[in-house]
LUMLOSE-992480 format. One line per field, with one value per residue (C-alpha): residue in one letter; x negated, y, z negated. Coordinates in pm, 1 decimal, always signed. Example, Ala and Ser with C-alpha at 12.3 -4.5 7.8 and 13.67 -1.06 7.14 Angstrom:
2
rest (A; S)
u (-1230.0; -1367.0)
v (-450.0; -106.0)
w (-780.0; -714.0)
//
This chain:
433
rest (M; K; K; L; A; Q; L; I; L; L; I; G; L; I; S; F; S; G; C; S; V; N; N; L; P; D; Q; N; A; K; P; K; I; D; E; N; L; P; Q; V; S; L; D; S; F; K; Y; I; S; D; I; T; S; I; A; F; E; W; Q; R; V; K; S; P; K; I; K; G; Y; Y; L; Y; R; A; E; V; S; K; D; A; T; S; F; K; R; V; A; F; I; K; G; S; Y; A; S; H; Y; L; D; A; D; L; K; P; D; T; Q; Y; I; Y; A; I; A; T; V; A; Y; N; N; Q; E; S; R; P; T; Q; T; N; P; I; T; T; L; P; L; P; E; P; I; S; F; V; E; A; I; S; D; L; P; K; Q; I; K; I; I; W; R; P; H; P; N; S; R; I; N; R; Y; I; I; Q; R; S; T; L; K; D; P; K; W; R; D; I; A; T; I; K; H; R; L; N; V; E; Y; I; N; R; N; L; P; N; G; A; T; Y; S; Y; R; V; I; A; E; T; Y; D; N; I; K; T; L; P; S; V; V; V; T; A; T; T; K; A; L; P; N; P; S; L; E; I; D; A; T; S; N; L; P; R; K; I; R; V; T; W; K; L; R; V; K; M; D; D; L; Q; Y; F; K; I; Y; R; S; S; S; E; H; G; Y; Y; E; L; I; S; K; A; K; K; D; D; N; T; F; D; D; V; I; N; Q; D; G; K; T; E; Y; Y; K; I; T; T; V; D; K; D; N; L; E; S; P; K; N; T; L; S; I; I; G; K; T; L; E; K; P; A; K; P; V; I; T; L; A; Q; I; Q; D; R; K; A; I; L; N; W; Q; P; G; D; S; R; A; V; S; Y; N; I; Y; K; T; V; R; K; S; F; F; D; R; A; T; S; K; I; K; N; T; K; E; L; R; F; E; D; R; D; I; I; R; G; I; T; Y; E; Y; S; I; E; A; V; D; E; F; G; L; V; S; Q; K; T; K; E; A; T; L; I; I; P; Q; V; D; P; K; E; N; A; P; S; T; T; K)
u (+23073.4; +23091.1; +23031.7; +22738.7; +22581.1; +22619.9; +22451.7; +22152.6; +22108.7; +22148.8; +21954.2; +21640.8; +21835.3; +22070.2; +21996.7; +21973.0; +22188.1; +22092.0; +22333.3; +22378.8; +22178.7; +22016.5; +21641.4; +21632.6; +21460.0; +21612.9; +21929.2; +22127.0; +21846.9; +21838.0; +21533.4; +21241.6; +21076.6; +20700.4; +20626.4; +20263.1; +20329.7; +20254.3; +20553.5; +20615.2; +20529.1; +20844.6; +20681.9; +20602.4; +20952.4; +21109.3; +21403.2; +21576.6; +21955.0; +22163.1; +22531.3; +22525.3; +22165.8; +21895.0; +21524.1; +21279.2; +20907.9; +20674.9; +20310.0; +20211.4; +20103.9; +19745.5; +19741.1; +19643.0; +19938.8; +20196.8; +20354.9; +20628.0; +20913.8; +21279.2; +21521.7; +21838.2; +22144.2; +22450.9; +22745.4; +22832.0; +23205.9; +23214.7; +23079.2; +22798.8; +22652.4; +22567.3; +22298.2; +22279.2; +21955.5; +21974.5; +21632.2; +21301.0; +21022.5; +20740.9; +20377.4; +20202.7; +20103.8; +20467.7; +20571.5; +20889.8; +21240.6; +21570.0; +21892.8; +22163.5; +22537.8; +22624.7; +22940.4; +22935.2; +22954.1; +22899.2; +22670.4; +22424.7; +22152.8; +21851.2; +21581.1; +21264.1; +21056.5; +20730.7; +20741.3; +20458.1; +20366.4; +20527.5; +20852.9; +20846.9; +20932.2; +20818.2; +21043.3; +21235.8; +21169.4; +21502.2; +21625.4; +21878.2; +22208.6; +22156.6; +22448.2; +22480.6; +22576.0; +22940.7; +23075.5; +23068.4; +23391.8; +23663.4; +23698.0; +23865.9; +24068.3; +24235.7; +24500.8; +24695.4; +24842.3; +25182.9; +25368.7; +25081.7; +25158.9; +25090.1; +24824.6; +24760.6; +24463.4; +24299.0; +24054.0; +23878.5; +23624.7; +23261.5; +23155.8; +22906.9; +22693.5; +22401.6; +22389.2; +22714.2; +22643.4; +22983.6; +23359.7; +23609.7; +23957.1; +24240.2; +24600.9; +24930.9; +25298.0; +25628.9; +25659.6; +25299.4; +25205.5; +24868.3; +24576.6; +24370.8; +24040.1; +24089.5; +23770.4; +23428.1; +23296.3; +22919.2; +22738.2; +22845.5; +22929.0; +23145.5; +23490.7; +23751.6; +23924.6; +24203.2; +24417.2; +24522.9; +24761.0; +25034.8; +25409.1; +25624.0; +25790.4; +25598.2; +25495.2; +25167.4; +24989.9; +24614.0; +24339.2; +23963.1; +23684.5; +23327.6; +23038.1; +22674.0; +22365.2; +22347.4; +22710.3; +22864.6; +23220.9; +23402.3; +23757.7; +24011.0; +24124.6; +24482.2; +24727.6; +24844.5; +25126.7; +25195.2; +25429.2; +25355.9; +25557.4; +25895.7; +26011.3; +26214.9; +26582.5; +26775.1; +27143.2; +27206.8; +27521.5; +27482.6; +27709.4; +27688.8; +27896.9; +28113.6; +28227.6; +27909.7; +27810.2; +27502.5; +27375.5; +27451.3; +27386.9; +27288.3; +27311.7; +27230.1; +27214.5; +27052.4; +27306.1; +27033.8; +26718.5; +26400.1; +26100.3; +25827.2; +25999.1; +25757.1; +25974.7; +26257.6; +26246.7; +26530.1; +26593.6; +26827.9; +26976.7; +27220.9; +27395.9; +27483.8; +27278.4; +27008.7; +26653.8; +26624.6; +26353.9; +26186.4; +26277.1; +26183.7; +26062.6; +26211.3; +26060.0; +26184.9; +26379.9; +26551.5; +26889.8; +26976.9; +26852.6; +26985.1; +26945.3; +26962.4; +27113.8; +27177.8; +27478.1; +27847.0; +28036.0; +27717.1; +27741.8; +27436.5; +27374.4; +27147.3; +26965.4; +26763.6; +26492.0; +26289.0; +25910.0; +25754.5; +25419.8; +25248.8; +25381.7; +25620.2; +25933.2; +26278.8; +26432.9; +26595.6; +26858.5; +27111.8; +27439.3; +27413.8; +27619.8; +27774.7; +27756.8; +27871.0; +27821.7; +28130.6; +28329.3; +28394.1; +28729.6; +29011.4; +29068.0; +29370.9; +29690.4; +29798.4; +30174.1; +30213.7; +30012.3; +30188.3; +30185.5; +30422.6; +30427.5; +30098.0; +29914.1; +29805.9; +29954.5; +29825.4; +29980.7; +29840.2; +29859.0; +29564.5; +29448.4; +29390.2; +29369.9; +28994.0; +28998.9; +28925.0; +28875.8; +28885.4; +28669.8; +28843.2; +28670.9; +28788.9; +28676.2; +28737.9; +28741.1; +28740.1; +28639.8; +28509.1; +28153.6; +28225.3; +28319.3; +28216.3; +28293.0; +28304.0; +28353.8; +28581.7; +28465.7; +28615.0; +28984.5; +29183.9; +29535.8; +29712.8; +29792.1; +29586.4; +29693.2; +29470.4; +29560.9; +29234.7; +29363.7; +29409.0; +29653.4; +29533.2; +29251.6; +29264.9; +29200.6; +29125.0; +29144.9; +29030.8; +29012.6; +28788.4; +28831.1; +28557.9; +28561.3; +28410.6; +28074.9; +28050.9; +28131.0; +28300.6; +28568.8; +28590.3; +28749.7; +29108.0; +29191.3; +29175.3; +29503.1; +29511.7; +29700.2; +29732.5; +29939.2; +30052.3; +29919.2; +30223.8; +30100.0; +29729.8; +29786.9; +29868.2; +29539.8; +29392.3; +29329.8; +29635.6; +29638.8; +29777.4; +30061.5)
v (-14523.5; -14288.5; -14579.5; -14699.9; -14352.1; -14334.2; -14670.4; -14570.9; -14236.0; -14375.6; -14696.7; -14544.8; -14394.0; -14669.3; -14868.3; -15234.1; -15463.4; -15821.9; -16098.2; -16458.9; -16642.3; -16979.9; -16983.3; -16608.3; -16509.4; -16237.2; -16253.7; -16015.7; -15766.9; -15433.1; -15377.8; -15200.0; -14986.0; -14933.5; -14644.7; -14752.6; -15104.3; -15141.2; -15181.1; -15408.9; -15221.8; -15112.8; -15168.8; -15529.1; -15605.6; -15777.6; -16015.3; -16255.3; -16281.6; -16592.7; -16675.8; -16749.6; -16672.1; -16408.7; -16494.6; -16238.5; -16186.7; -15930.4; -15864.8; -15989.2; -15736.3; -15790.5; -15711.2; -15918.6; -15769.6; -15925.0; -16259.4; -16256.4; -16066.3; -15991.1; -15980.6; -15770.9; -15770.0; -15550.5; -15617.4; -15301.1; -15363.7; -15390.1; -15167.8; -14969.9; -14857.0; -15201.0; -15443.8; -15800.8; -15974.6; -16285.8; -16443.7; -16452.3; -16547.5; -16685.2; -16606.0; -16304.5; -16504.3; -16565.1; -16378.5; -16553.9; -16615.2; -16742.2; -16600.5; -16853.4; -16904.2; -16561.0; -16451.9; -16452.6; -16118.5; -15922.3; -15627.1; -15650.4; -15425.0; -15578.6; -15450.4; -15617.8; -15530.7; -15664.0; -15816.3; -15790.3; -16042.8; -15815.2; -15845.1; -15481.3; -15407.0; -15171.4; -14932.5; -15144.0; -15137.5; -15129.0; -15228.2; -15071.9; -15264.1; -15615.6; -15792.0; -16167.8; -16322.3; -16397.3; -16750.6; -16929.0; -16883.3; -17145.1; -17411.6; -17245.6; -17536.8; -17832.9; -18069.6; -18355.0; -18614.1; -18765.8; -19082.9; -19321.4; -19652.0; -19622.1; -19357.9; -18991.9; -18869.4; -18536.2; -18370.3; -18034.7; -17821.8; -17857.0; -17567.3; -17344.8; -17287.8; -17533.4; -17525.8; -17722.1; -18074.4; -18226.5; -18177.2; -18231.2; -18351.3; -18248.7; -18369.2; -18273.3; -18367.1; -18206.1; -18426.8; -18362.6; -18011.1; -18012.8; -18035.2; -18347.2; -18453.2; -18777.4; -18806.5; -18658.5; -18671.5; -18635.8; -18453.7; -18128.5; -18289.3; -18564.9; -18415.1; -18690.5; -18856.7; -19118.3; -19145.2; -19512.3; -19742.3; -19483.1; -19550.0; -19548.9; -19219.9; -19031.4; -18665.9; -18521.6; -18186.3; -18155.5; -17896.3; -17918.8; -17745.5; -17726.4; -17755.3; -17655.7; -17854.3; -17654.9; -17736.9; -17406.1; -17451.8; -17245.4; -17134.9; -17401.5; -17426.1; -17362.4; -17626.8; -17884.7; -18133.5; -18469.6; -18767.2; -19137.6; -19336.1; -19445.5; -19806.3; -19888.8; -19892.0; -19967.2; -20048.7; -20414.3; -20599.6; -20957.5; -21260.2; -21625.4; -21920.8; -22158.7; -22399.1; -22572.6; -22923.4; -22950.0; -22600.6; -22232.5; -21990.1; -21641.8; -21356.8; -20988.4; -20662.2; -20326.1; -20046.4; -19791.5; -19855.3; -19894.2; -19788.4; -19930.8; -20262.1; -20555.1; -20850.0; -20965.9; -21170.5; -21410.1; -21487.7; -21748.7; -21815.8; -22074.8; -21804.0; -21445.4; -21295.3; -21561.9; -21574.0; -21521.9; -21734.3; -21637.5; -21916.7; -21777.4; -21484.8; -21375.1; -21174.6; -20822.5; -20930.8; -21223.3; -21197.9; -21560.0; -21812.4; -22167.3; -22291.1; -22672.0; -22815.1; -23187.4; -23138.5; -23088.5; -22793.7; -22636.2; -22263.3; -22037.6; -21662.0; -21471.0; -21139.7; -20998.3; -20734.4; -20549.9; -20514.3; -20221.5; -20196.1; -20096.0; -20411.5; -20211.3; -20411.8; -20271.6; -20320.2; -20654.8; -20498.6; -20497.8; -20688.8; -21057.8; -21247.4; -21584.4; -21885.6; -22244.7; -22575.0; -22747.8; -22941.3; -23313.1; -23386.2; -23463.4; -23831.9; -24002.5; -24073.2; -24439.2; -24460.7; -24839.7; -25137.6; -25476.1; -25838.1; -25924.3; -26254.4; -26361.7; -26046.0; -25731.8; -25409.7; -25061.9; -24733.7; -24388.5; -24020.0; -23785.5; -23569.3; -23281.8; -23218.2; -23273.5; -23656.7; -23820.4; -24177.9; -24388.2; -24647.3; -24925.9; -25110.1; -25463.1; -25635.7; -26009.5; -26103.2; -26477.9; -26448.9; -26192.2; -26250.9; -26355.5; -26060.0; -25930.4; -25604.3; -25544.8; -25224.8; -25182.3; -24876.2; -24627.2; -24703.4; -24450.9; -24544.4; -24465.4; -24834.1; -25144.2; -25508.2; -25779.5; -26140.9; -26280.5; -26344.0; -26658.2; -26738.1; -26702.3; -26460.8; -26099.0; -25832.9; -25466.5; -25201.2; -24837.4; -24588.7; -24289.8; -24026.8; -23921.4; -23583.0; -23480.8; -23400.9; -23740.4; -23603.3; -23867.2; -23807.0; -23971.8; -24314.2; -24358.9; -24546.4; -24917.9; -25089.3; -25446.8; -25721.1; -26097.4; -26384.2; -26605.2; -26964.0; -27195.2; -27506.0; -27598.3; -27744.0; -27396.5; -27252.8; -27216.7; -26915.5; -26803.6; -26820.4; -26566.4; -26687.3)
w (+661.9; +367.9; +131.6; +343.0; +339.3; -35.9; -71.7; +139.2; -39.5; -387.2; -353.1; -502.1; -792.5; -903.1; -1213.2; -1115.6; -1325.5; -1389.9; -1279.2; -1371.1; -1106.7; -1148.4; -1221.1; -1296.1; -1623.9; -1838.7; -1635.2; -1853.7; -1920.1; -1743.6; -1523.1; -1689.2; -1427.7; -1435.6; -1202.7; -1178.4; -1046.8; -675.0; -441.7; -145.9; +172.7; +353.4; +690.9; +597.4; +456.9; +759.2; +807.9; +1048.2; +1023.2; +1074.8; +1024.3; +652.2; +563.4; +598.1; +595.1; +455.5; +501.6; +342.9; +288.1; -54.8; -310.7; -421.8; -790.0; -1092.0; -1278.4; -1042.8; -1127.5; -859.4; -702.0; -771.1; -475.5; -507.9; -286.1; -236.2; -6.3; +184.1; +189.8; -191.0; -467.2; -306.5; -640.5; -780.3; -673.4; -793.3; -866.8; -650.6; -678.6; -860.3; -619.3; -832.9; -762.9; -619.4; -315.0; -215.4; +96.2; +225.9; +97.0; +243.7; +99.9; +186.9; +139.0; +272.4; +450.1; +829.7; +1009.5; +686.3; +606.0; +317.2; +181.4; +7.7; -221.2; -341.9; -644.8; -780.7; -1129.9; -1380.8; -1646.1; -1904.5; -1701.8; -1596.0; -1232.3; -964.9; -788.3; -532.1; -161.5; +18.8; +363.7; +591.5; +622.3; +757.1; +925.8; +927.7; +1258.6; +1330.7; +1330.8; +1664.1; +1851.4; +1800.4; +2064.1; +2359.1; +2498.6; +2328.7; +2464.5; +2304.9; +2540.8; +2464.2; +2571.5; +2507.7; +2334.2; +1961.6; +2018.9; +2098.8; +2297.3; +2212.5; +2451.7; +2431.6; +2614.6; +2494.9; +2277.1; +2464.1; +2154.7; +2157.6; +1775.9; +1756.7; +1640.3; +1572.0; +1579.2; +1297.1; +1397.1; +1166.0; +1168.6; +1009.0; +1039.0; +958.7; +649.8; +547.6; +670.3; +491.8; +734.1; +673.3; +829.5; +1022.2; +1228.8; +1293.6; +1649.5; +1679.7; +1963.2; +2123.6; +2458.8; +2312.3; +2364.3; +2327.4; +2037.0; +2045.7; +1735.2; +1737.4; +1546.9; +1519.2; +1486.4; +1797.5; +1883.9; +1611.4; +1645.4; +1512.9; +1524.4; +1573.4; +1565.4; +1618.2; +1424.9; +1557.2; +1312.3; +1354.6; +1259.0; +935.1; +846.4; +946.2; +1066.2; +1324.4; +1278.7; +1383.3; +1740.8; +1841.9; +1718.7; +1971.4; +1925.7; +2086.4; +2043.7; +2084.5; +2333.9; +2204.4; +2220.6; +2529.4; +2445.9; +2764.7; +2781.0; +2871.4; +2970.0; +2840.7; +2886.4; +2784.5; +2904.8; +2703.7; +2981.2; +3098.6; +2986.7; +2768.0; +2848.8; +2800.0; +3082.4; +2969.4; +3218.9; +3182.8; +3374.0; +3307.7; +3305.9; +3388.2; +3589.8; +3383.9; +3591.9; +3368.0; +3293.7; +3280.2; +3170.2; +2943.4; +2622.2; +2531.3; +2164.4; +2012.7; +1670.6; +1537.7; +1334.2; +1413.5; +1132.2; +1116.1; +1243.5; +1620.2; +1778.4; +2104.4; +2346.2; +2687.1; +2895.5; +3226.7; +3508.6; +3559.4; +3870.1; +3695.6; +3528.7; +3441.8; +3189.1; +3140.3; +2784.7; +2803.0; +2483.0; +2446.5; +2227.3; +2305.9; +2163.8; +2026.2; +1945.7; +1982.3; +1956.0; +2193.5; +2208.6; +2498.1; +2475.2; +2736.1; +2741.0; +2926.3; +3107.1; +2782.3; +2608.5; +2394.1; +2317.1; +2265.9; +1918.6; +1836.8; +1613.7; +1897.3; +1898.8; +1982.6; +2240.4; +2157.3; +2387.6; +2357.3; +2534.8; +2667.5; +2407.4; +2447.5; +2613.9; +2373.3; +2301.2; +2456.6; +2262.1; +2263.9; +2317.2; +2347.7; +2221.5; +2225.5; +2342.3; +2627.0; +2814.6; +2656.6; +2764.0; +2581.0; +2717.7; +2639.7; +2749.7; +2664.6; +2745.3; +2817.2; +2529.2; +2774.7; +3147.9; +3175.5; +3172.7; +3508.3; +3382.3; +3068.0; +2895.8; +2707.7; +2424.7; +2350.2; +2033.2; +1991.3; +1624.3; +1565.5; +1199.9; +956.8; +1078.1; +1436.5; +1653.2; +1996.6; +2177.2; +2552.1; +2748.9; +3048.8; +3238.1; +3479.5; +3432.3; +3634.3; +3523.3; +3197.6; +3147.4; +3080.9; +3078.9; +2936.6; +3019.8; +2883.9; +2537.2; +2323.5; +2052.3; +1698.1; +1792.7; +1680.9; +1946.0; +1878.9; +2148.3; +2153.6; +2439.0; +2520.5; +2793.2; +3039.1; +3216.7; +3550.2; +3387.2; +3218.5; +2876.9; +2666.5; +2405.4; +2069.9; +2061.4; +1961.9; +1649.4; +1719.5; +1809.2; +1675.5; +1863.9; +1804.4; +1951.0; +1666.9; +1685.5; +1730.0; +1910.2; +1919.4; +2261.1; +2385.7; +2252.3; +2595.5; +2826.6; +3016.1; +3391.6; +3628.3; +3847.3)
//
């Protein structure tokens, strides 16, 4: 207050110093006062204050000596003994001026002087302290909503000041604490913004700034923080069979209930660390998938993921489970292959316990180019006798095992038998007695 009183008392006595202001002539020259120049009437020197500007009006001075007006300004909170020339208002007919780019909620004192064509000035007419309006209040309520898929929703209360035209949304993170503008929302009553395409399980901080039609910003709102929804990551028990023919059955079970589960995805790869292809989806109540594979002893690797109601999928970097189709049964082992009493006799042993029957392949080779093969199916015994043989003809026999599922083993190595040709008259089919 003491400084303010000094300013008011001394305003008529201080020597006005020029300042560097655009479009001001003789910016560095000290004012030359002409006591005879007419002054602006104090009663006519009026103003209207805004947040960052003050508009002035006065009654023009009617004198042929006047070429315009100088406007001076002093900020009360600073040096009260120094005014700055802030504007030259050209023309004696001028009677209005807007002083802009001021500080909100700040006291200023102004003075106006007439300027003659010889650049001499009148004694200034001064105002009482003029206070610019304060900034509009910050937004009173802001909320950021978490657990949304790849997005965060920010809502706020509409600013009560009708001069607000838009809102500026700012964001920061722990890694990047600098506040950055990410969106501008037009219209005072538009009070929602959704920050989309965000990483899963990421945390962000937000604040909102209101801005008037004339680009005056409020202070930021309180800071709010939210986190996007994390990927589902449930614990699964997974198993895959290795004893089924031409298919692998994959089963699974959630260790902990997942309330927002939508369905499962089943992936398959031919190698543990290879590319896993999506082969099927299963409903949330299912826990079994049969992978039909037309190949015996085929090994596959499986992974299962969960998808929640927001279509977020759990990571695929989990351990895989190995499954395998049933191997072929082992081939039999021939223990005897010989000619006795003009018949071919074959004895064998099972290669494993899975064989339930055997197929016997008989090849008749009359010459290098003349050969024919027949198949004797569903032999249950471990012995085979063939009386349908002729002297001088070569016979080749091989055996394969068949299990209960119809899987067939590899053939044994061919056993070759022949009855030497002694008498052409005996070269006839044998008969059973």
